[in-house]
C-alpha positions as CSV (number, residue, x, y, z in Angstrom):
1,M,3.8,37.2,-14.3
2,K,4.5,39.2,-11.1
3,C,3.9,37.9,-7.5
4,G,0.9,39.3,-5.8
5,I,2.8,39.5,-2.5
6,C,6.3,40.8,-3.2
7,K,6.0,41.8,-6.9
8,A,9.0,39.6,-7.9
9,E,9.0,37.4,-11.1
10,M,7.1,34.1,-11.0
11,E,8.4,31.0,-12.7
12,E,6.6,27.9,-13.9
13,K,7.4,24.8,-11.8
14,N,6.0,21.5,-10.9
15,V,5.2,21.4,-7.2
16,T,3.7,19.1,-4.5
17,Y,0.2,20.0,-3.3
18,T,-1.2,18.6,0.0
19,E,-4.8,18.5,1.2
20,D,-5.5,17.6,4.8
21,I,-8.8,15.8,5.0
22,N,-10.7,14.1,7.8
23,Q,-9.3,10.6,7.2
24,G,-5.7,11.7,6.4
25,V,-3.6,13.6,3.9
26,I,-3.7,13.5,0.1
27,V,-0.4,14.4,-1.6
28,V,-0.5,15.4,-5.3
29,R,2.9,15.4,-6.9
30,H,4.1,17.1,-10.1
31,V,1.4,19.8,-10.1
32,P,2.0,22.7,-12.6
33,A,2.1,26.1,-10.8
34,Q,3.6,29.6,-10.9
35,V,6.1,30.0,-8.0
36,C,7.6,33.3,-6.9
37,K,11.4,33.4,-7.3
38,E,11.7,35.6,-4.1
39,C,9.1,34.7,-1.5
40,G,8.0,31.2,-2.8
41,N,4.3,32.2,-3.1
42,T,2.5,29.5,-5.2
43,W,-0.3,30.3,-7.7
44,Y,-2.3,27.6,-9.5
45,S,-4.3,28.3,-12.7
46,G,-8.1,27.9,-12.6
47,T,-7.8,24.7,-14.7
48,V,-5.3,23.2,-12.4
49,V,-7.4,24.1,-9.3
50,A,-10.5,22.4,-11.0
51,E,-8.5,19.3,-11.6
52,L,-7.1,19.2,-8.1
53,E,-10.6,19.5,-6.7
54,K,-11.7,16.6,-8.8
55,L,-8.8,14.5,-7.7
56,V,-9.3,15.3,-4.0
57,D,-13.0,14.5,-4.2
58,K,-12.3,11.2,-6.0
59,F,-9.6,10.0,-3.6
60,E,-11.2,11.4,-0.4
61,A,-14.0,8.9,-0.8
62,S,-11.7,5.9,-1.3
63,I,-8.7,6.8,0.8
64,G,-7.5,3.5,2.3
65,S,-4.6,4.8,4.4
66,E,-3.6,7.8,6.3
67,V,-1.6,9.2,3.4
68,S,-2.4,8.9,-0.3
69,I,0.1,10.0,-2.9
70,I,-1.1,10.9,-6.4
71,N,0.9,11.8,-9.5
72,F,-0.9,14.7,-11.2
73,N,0.7,14.1,-14.6
74,K,-0.5,10.5,-14.8
75,L,-4.1,11.2,-13.8
76,V,-4.7,14.5,-15.7
77,A,-4.1,14.4,-19.4
């Protein structure tokens, strides 16, 4: 896969995704993504985006502190 910004090669990696919400920040670790080897642009598949949206919606309602850290691999099977 080629980067949409610089056209360099992308590589599969696990990354950290953050979502800033009204009550604080949700940090999702170990999220599978394609990352550009040159510019660092990150691309998530449609399936991963759908799972991230579910996780953020779920934890946004129950966030008990300013920062919540979630492990993607443990919650999405």
